[in-house]
N, C-alpha and C positions, 0 to 999 in steps of 0.2 A: 504494500500500500504506500503510495507516495505521500509525502508530508505537504500539507497545503501551504502555499506561499503566505508569508505574513501580510496582514492587512495594514492599511495606513494607520489605523488606530493602534494596532500592535506595535508598529514602528514608533509612533509618537510616545506610547507608554514606555517602550523600551528605552527611548532617549531619556525620558525623565528618570527612569530607574537605573540605567547603566552608563549613560554618558554624562549626564549633568553632574553626578558626584565627582567624576574625574576632572571635569572642567573646574569645579569649585576648588578641588585640591590643587590644581595647577595655579589658579588665581591666588590662593592663599600662600602657596610656596613662593610665588614671584614677589608678592608684597614683602614677605619676610626677608628675602634676599636683597631687594632694593632698599629696604629700610636701613641696612648696615651703613652704606656710604652716606646716606642723608643724615643719619644720627651722628656719625663721626665728623661730618662737616657742619654740625649744628643747624641743619636745614630741615629737621623734622618739625615743620610748622604747617598749619592748615593750608596756607596758600601754595606751598610746594608739595608737601607729602600727599595731600588728597588727590590732586590731579595726576601726580606720578603714580600713585597706587592704583587709581582707576585705569590709567593707560596700560600699565604692566599687567594688571589683572585681566583686562580685556584681551591683550595680546597673548598672554599665556593660555587663557581659556580658549581663544581661537585656535591655537596650535593643538590643544588637547581635544578639540571638537572632532578630530578625525578618528578617535578610538571607535572600533567596531561596536555596533549596538546589538544587544540580545533582545529578541522579540519578547514582548510581555503583554499580557492582558491588562486592562485598566484595573481589574480587581487587585492584581498583584502590585502594580505600580502605585495605584491610588492608596491601597492599604499600607504599603511601605512608607509612602509620603506622609500619610496621615499619622502613622506612628512616629515618624521622625519629627514632624511639626508638633505633635503632642508632647514628645519628650523635650523639645526645645522650649515650648511655652511653659511647661511645668517647671523646668529648671530655672527659667527666667523669673517666674512668679515666686519661687522659693530660693532665689539666689542668696548666697552668703554675702555679708558686707564686711569682710575681714580686711580692715585697713589699719588697725592698731596692731603692730607687728608682733606676732607670736609664732606663726608657722610660715611655710613656704608661700601659701596663697597670699598672705599679707605682704611679704617681700615683693612678690610679682606685681601686686596691685600698686604698691608704692613706686616700684620701678616704672610701671606704665604711667603713673601720675607724673613722675619726673620727666618722662619724655613728652607728655602732653603739655606740660606747663613750662618746662625749661628747654625743651627742644633739642637736647643733645647730651653728650657725656664728656667727661666724668661729672659727678655731682660736685658743685662748688660748696664747700663748707663755710664760706665767708670767714676765712681764717683771720683776716685782719681784725674783725670785730671781736675775735676770741683771744687776741693778744699776739698774733703773728707767729713767727718761728719760735719764739720763746715758749709759747704754749706747747708746741710739739716736743720740746726738750724736757718738759715736765713729766716724770715717770708716772704720775697719777692722772694724767690728762689723756683723753682719747677722742678722736672724731669718728671712730669706728662704732658700729653697732651690729647686731646679728644680721647677716646677709648684706651688709654694706661695709666694705673693707677700707681701711685707711691705707692709701698708697701715696707716699710722699705727703704733699700738702693738699690732696684731694681725696674724694671718696668714690669707690667703684662698686656698683651693684653686683650681686652674686651671679644671677642666672644668665642664660643666653638671651640674646636680644629679641628673637622672633616673636614670642608670645607677648611680652610687654608692648612691643610696637603695635601689634594687632589690637590689643586692648586699649591702647591710647587713642586709637581712632574712635572708639566708642565714647570716650570722655569728651572729645570735641563735639560729638553729636548730642550728648545728653548728660554731661557732667559725670559725677560718680556713678549714678545709676547706669548710664550708658557703658562705662568702663566695666562694671561688674556683670552685665548681662551678655557681653560679647562671647564669653565661653559657652553660654547656653545656645547661642546662634550657631557657633562652630560645632557644638555637640550635636545639634540637630543635623547638620551636614554630615557629621561622622556616622550617625545612625543610618542615614540614607546611603552612605558609602558602603557600610557593612551589608546593607540589603542588596545593593547593586553588585557587590562582589559575590555574594551568595548566589545571586541570579546567574552569574557567569559559570559557577561551579555546579550548582544543584538544580538550576532551572528557576525561572521567574516566579513560579507559584510557591516556591519555598522561601522567597525573600521576606515576606511579612513575618514568618515565624522567627527567622534570624533577627530581624529588626526588633520585634517585640521582646524577645528573650534578652538581647543585648541591652536595649534601652532600659529594661526593668532592673538590670543588675545594679545593686547599690553603689559599687565603686564608680560606675559610669555616671550615675546621677550625682554622686559626690563631686566628681571632677568637673562635670558640666555646670554645676552651680557655684563653682569656686574659680578663682583666677590662677589655675594651674596651667602648665604647658601641655598637658595631655590632650585636650580637645583639638588644637591645631595639629599636633603630632599624629594623632590617630587619623585624621582626615587625609593628611598628605601621604602617610604610609599606606593606607588602604587604597588610595588613588593609585599609588605606584604599583601595588599588588594587582590591581585590576588591569593595568597596562601590561604587566608581565603575563597574565593569563591570556590576553589577546596576542601577545608577542609570539609565543611558541608556534601556533599554526600559521602565522603570517609568512608571507614571502616577499622578496624584492624590496622595493623602496618602502612599502608599507611596514615591513618588518624593521627596517632601519629607523623609520620615524618612531615606531612604537618602542623600540629598544632605547633610542636616545631619550624619549620622553620619560620612560620608566626610570632610567638611570638618573636623569636630572631630578626627578621627584624623590628618588631614594636618597640622593645626596643632600637635597634641600631639607630633609628632616633634621639635618645638623644645624640649621639656623634656629631650631626650636629646642632640641634636646641633645645633650652630648652622648646619650646612650645609643644614638644612631650608629655609632661605630660597631656595636655588636651585630646589628642587622647587616651592615656593610660586610663585616667579616664572614658571616654565614652565606652571604650572596656570592662570595668569591668562587666556591665550587660550582655554582650554577653557571657563572660566566665562563669558567673553564670548560664545562661540558658543552656549552653552546659554541665555544670557539673550536672545540675538537670536531664537532659534527658540522662545522662550517655554516652555522645558522646565519642568515643574512642580517640579523639584528644584533649579533653578538658584539661586534666591535663598537657599534653605536651605544649599546648598553654599557660597555666598559668605559667608553669615553664620557658619556653623560654622568655616570656615577662618579668617576674620578674628578671631573670638572667641579661639580657642585660640592663634593666632599672636601676638596682642597679649599674651595672658597669658604665653606662653612667652618672648617678648622681655623683658617686664617681669621675669620670674623670672631670666633671664640677667643683666639689669642689676643686680638685687639681690644675686645670689650669685656672679657671675663677671665683674664689671666689669673687673678687671685683665687677665683673659684676653682679653676683647673688645678692650681697648686694644692688646694685643700683636699681634693679627691685624687691626688696623684697616686696614692696607694692602690686604688682600684683602676684608675685610668691607664696608668703605664702598662700593667699586665694586659689590658685589653688592646692597647695599641700594639704591644709586642706580639700578641696573638694574631692580630690582624695582619701584621707584616709577615709573620712566619707562615700563616695560612695562605696568604697571597703568593708567597714564594713557592710553597709546596704545590699549590695549584698550577702555577706556571711551569714548574718542572714536570708534573704529571701530564699536563696538557702537551708538552713537548714530547714526552715519551709516548703518549697515545698517538700523536700524529706520525711519529716515526715507526709505529707498529710494535714497539717493544712491550707495551702493556698487554697487547693481545697475546703475547707469548706466555703470559702468566695465566695458566689454565684456571686457577681458582677464581680469577676475576670474571671469567666467562662461564663458570660453572652454573648449571641450572638450579643448583641447590642454594646458591648465594642469596637470592632474594628472600627465601624462607628463613635462612639463617639470620640475616639482618633484621627481618621482622621479629624473629624470636628475641634477638638482642634488645630491640626497641621495647618489646613487651616487658622484658626483664628490667630494663632501666626504669620504665614507668612504674612497675610494681615496687622497685626499690625506693623510688622517690615517695610513693604513697605510703609505704610501710615504715618510713624512718621514725615516726613518733614512737614506735614500739621498741626501737633498739638504739636510738641515737639522740644525743643532745648536742646541738651545735652552739659553739661559743666563739667569742672574739676577745680582744684585749680588754680586760676589765677597766683599764684606765681611759678607754675611748670615751669621748663626750656622750655618745649614744648610750654607752653602758651605764653611765651615771643616771641618765633619764630612765632607763629600764629599771634600774635598782629602785629609784624613787617610786615608779609606778607599781613595782612588785610590793613594796612596803605599804603603799596606800591601798592595794587590793588584797592584802592579807596573804600574799604568796611568799614562798621561800625566796629570800633575797639572794639573787645570783645575777648581778648586773652584766656579766659577760655573755649571758644567753642571748642569742639572736632569734630563737624560735623558728629558724629557717627550716627545721625538719617538719614543720607543720604547713609548709607552703601549699601543698596540694589540698589540705584541709581548708585553707583559706578560700580557695577557688570553690570548693564544695559548699562553703557557708553561703555563698551568694548565688550559685547556679544549681546547686543540688548534686548529689552523687549520681543520679541518672545521667545528667549531662556530662559529668566528668568521665564516667565509664563509657558512655557512647562515643565521646570524643577520642578517648584512648583507643578503643576498639577500631574506630575509623582510621586513626593514624597508623595503627599496626597493619590493618588490611590493605591500606593504600601503598605502603612501602614496597612490597614486591613488584607491583606494577611499575613504580618509578624505577626500581633497580633494573628491571627487564628493559625499560626504555633506554636507560644509560648503557646497558649491554648491547643495545642494537637489536634485540630480539623482537621488540614491538615499538611502535611510535612513542616518542617522548610525550608524556601527558602534558596538557596545557597548563596544569596546575603545578608543574615541577618547581618553578622558582618560589612561588608563595609557600608551598609545602616545606621546602628546605629552609627558607628563612624563618617561617613561623615555628617549625619544630626546633630548629637550632636555638633560636632566641628564647622560646618557651622553656626548653630543658635547662638552659643556662640560668634563666630567671628563677625557675623553681628550685634549682640547686642552690643558688645564692641570690636571694632577693636584693640584698644590699641596701636595706632601708631599716630605720628604727621601727621595731615591730609593734607599734601601738596602732590599734585599729579604731576607726576606719582610715586614718591618715596613711597607713602603710599600703593600703590596698590599691591606691592609684598606680602603683608600680605595674599592675597587671592590665591596665586599661588599654594600652596602645597595641600590644601584641597578644598577650596570653588569653585574655577574655574573648577577643574576636576569634582567635584560633579555636578555642574550646567550643564556642557557640557554632561556628561554621562547620567544624568537624562533627559535632553532635547532630546538626541538621542534616548533614550528608548521610550519617548513619541512619537517621530516621527515614530519610528518603529511600535508602537502599532497602530497608525492611519493608516499607510500604510497597515499593515497586516490585520487590522480589516476589511478593505474594498478591500482586494486583489481580492475577487471574482468578483468585479465590474471592469468596464473599467477605463482607465486613471490612472492605478497604477504608471506608469512611471512618469506621471505628478505630482502625489503626492510626489514621491521621489524627483523630481526636486524642488518642492516647499519647501520641508524640507531642501534641500541643500541651497536654497536661503535664507530661514529664519534664518539659523544658520551661514552660512559662510559669506554671504554678510555684515551683520552688523559688524562682527568682522574685516573683511577686510577693510571696510570703516573707522572704528575707528582707525585702525593701520596705514593706508596708509600715513597720513601726517608725521609720524615719522619713517616710515619703513626704510628709507635709512639714517637716522640720526646717526652720529657717534660722541659720546660725549667724551670730555676730550682728544681728539686726540693730540698727541705730548707731553703729559706730561712726559713720560719716558725720552724723549730727553731733555726736560727742566730740569729734575732732573739731568741728566748726566752732563749738562753744569754747574749746581750749584755745583755738586760734584767736578768738575775739578777746580773750583775756590778756593778751600781750600787747604792749605798746610798741611804737616804731623803733625805739632804741633798745628794747629788751634783748637780752642774750640768755638763752636757757642752758643751765648746767644740771644735768641729771645726776642724782646723788644716791639712789638706792637701786636694788637689783632690777625691779620691774621697769622703772623709768629708764634705766640704761638699756634694757632690752627692747622696750616697746615704743619709746617716744622720740628718740633723737631724729630719725629720718622723717617721722610724721611732722614734727615741728619745723625741721629744716626744709623739707620738700613741699609740705602742704601749707604751713603758716608763714613761710619765708622768715623764720626766726633762727638766727645763728644758734647752733646747738652743739653740745659736746657732753661727754661723760667724765665724771671724776671717779676713778676706780682705786681700790685698795687691794693690792695683791695679798694673797694669803700669807706670804712671807713677812708682810708688814703688819699683820694682825688679823686674826679670824673675826668674821662678822660678829658684832655684839660685844666684843672685848673692849677694854679701855684703850688698848693700843690701836684698835681699829678706828674708834671715834677720834682719837688724837690725830692719827694720820689723815683721816678724812677732813677734819676741821682745818688742818694746815693746808691741805690741797684746795679747799674752798677759799680760804683766805688768799692764796696765791692767784687762783683763777679770777677771783673777784677783783683783785688789784689790777690784773692785766686787762680785764674787760673795761674797768673804769678808766684806765689810762688810755684805752682806745676810744673813749667817748661813749661807752655803752652802759646799760644798767644791768648788772648781773642778777638773774632770777634763778633761784634754786627750784628744781622740780623733783617731785617724788610720786611714786605710784604704788608702793607697797612691796612686799617681799617678806623678809624675815621680821620686819618691824613695821608698825602702822606708819603711813607716810606723814601724817601730822606730827607724830612723835619724832620721826627722823628729822624733819625740818626744825622742830623745837630744839633737839639736841645740837643742831648746827647753829643755833643762835637766832633763828627766825622768830620774831615776836608775834606775828599775826599771819599764820598760814592760811591760804585761801583754797577752798575746794572749788576748782574752776570747772570741772566736769565730772560727772558720775553717772554711769549707765550700767544697769544690771541686765545682762543678756545671756545667751547660751552659746556653747561651742560643742563640737562633736565629742563623743566619749573618747577616752584614752584607755582602752582595755587590751589585755595581752593574750588571754586564753579563751576568749569567747567572741562570738559575733556581736558587734555593737548594735544596740537596739534602742538607744536613747541619746540623751545629751546631758551636759553638766553646766551648771551656772558659772558665770565669770563676772567679775566686776571690772569695768573699764573706768578708771578714774585718774585724775591728775590733780595734785595739790602743789601749789606754788607759793613762793614767798621771796621777797627781796633779800638778797644776801646781806648779812650784817657787815 
């Protein structure tokens, strides 16, 4: 029986489902790339950045428009689009307002605000108002704060430039609210991209199931309503994966265009997240295979990936060098692994082309596909079973270990700060997607591997999903083995949003499709589809339901506005207690335009609360106040709490009339270690000020 030709409606629906997400990914990637030179030239201003962003987005989208379309009915495309829009709207309505810095979302929001209002980098600390070079020579003085590094006489934000640049566009449109809802918009695009990618692999009618399951996953919602880098990173990476699926069966110039586009998008992920090096590393074997079989898109894929990867790394070095230095312990092994893997692939590709690999009979053995599938199954079982026989630890002196120890103490757990809880990484996925999805995904990965190996052996055609499979499995296994993040939930779970969760969802949907179609000739096909929906959607919905309507950090922009209004034109803020030093310097500097610095007391000079501590801090306050007054300013001490009530802190430092300038009680996400988060915890956002004595 011949397959009917797709109708115009099918084609239009297919464009919405499978082409539009790739176009959006290309547009977003282009904006993040062109933001780098504009920011470095202090030209990230509305009159320049907006038209440039529009032009490059349109051009990039036009180039991506040529991606092949998968025919789809309007039920599939419309359902997926409705789910994506619903996910975006809900994330926007429940968006977090994290602008008083405590976690990564706050630092990204302040970074975006810096770009929106000051139009470039680095951050100017107004050092002259703080006392100039003499202030930097004071051992108790610092212009640094968490995620904002002191580099010479200026301040450098922590993270990569791409996400803050995108979010700053929202501030120009609608102030703080606009900035804070851009992740929800990009998150909606990401959900549609996952649906479109699923349509390419499993067929369009399975796209809504993947979109719904993915959108309901709590880590996805958490990322989409906070100013994290994951929403744009997910969109760009899934867009690249979609191009790779279209690449393998393509020929001629079409293959070269698709390969170049996929490579450019893969490398462009590096403008948003440094973890992209892991995906680039596991892409190397795919490039080698395509070069060996002389695929017409192989060289373009290699060239595109190399070009944007090099540009992304250069941008990271120019804008985020201090951050890269702090993660060098994990970054350098990743870079070394990338280099070694690339060299190994180059050598193997040369040997394959000269026919030497073909002489190795074990490589062409018909048993090899099943052996490798068995090994993969064993690896997955080992990862899942680790909680029964392994406890993963790190250096107990690491800053993350100290936070873990504090959380363990607060939650009544055995204090062992060196624990990373990485052995539970598979459990974390099951928390949010359910064990049925995890098992189905693992089974699909194992079953698919023999077909891939036979394609590489030349026994059968290379599957279209070769590259996404290799990249997703390689990155997922590495992430599950070593998540590399402080294990408090739900904060830690965004590590899985870009690669792991999409991979599990798509593989689980593929497994469900196989079961349904395998027995399609029998009755009860509809029942099997319903069971598949229940197994995938219900666990995700139940896990997310307790926090679905939760809006964290509400009211923080208003609290910041009240704090700003309390300062005069010549005031200079000096943070003198732990929370004020952590939360407020960049807020006051970047939002209120108040020169700000911190006065710190190293433990060697006296532990907090001791007489030596207060003596050292008073002396530091006196020196800093003298420098500020000599520069023509009015020194204002600020406190926000910590070990001691902020009013008491200022009184101990000689302030006669402390002023509570802002106080907001709100909530933040839970910080739990051994169970799925299902609530929130209260926090007080406050600032107490007083003129220095």
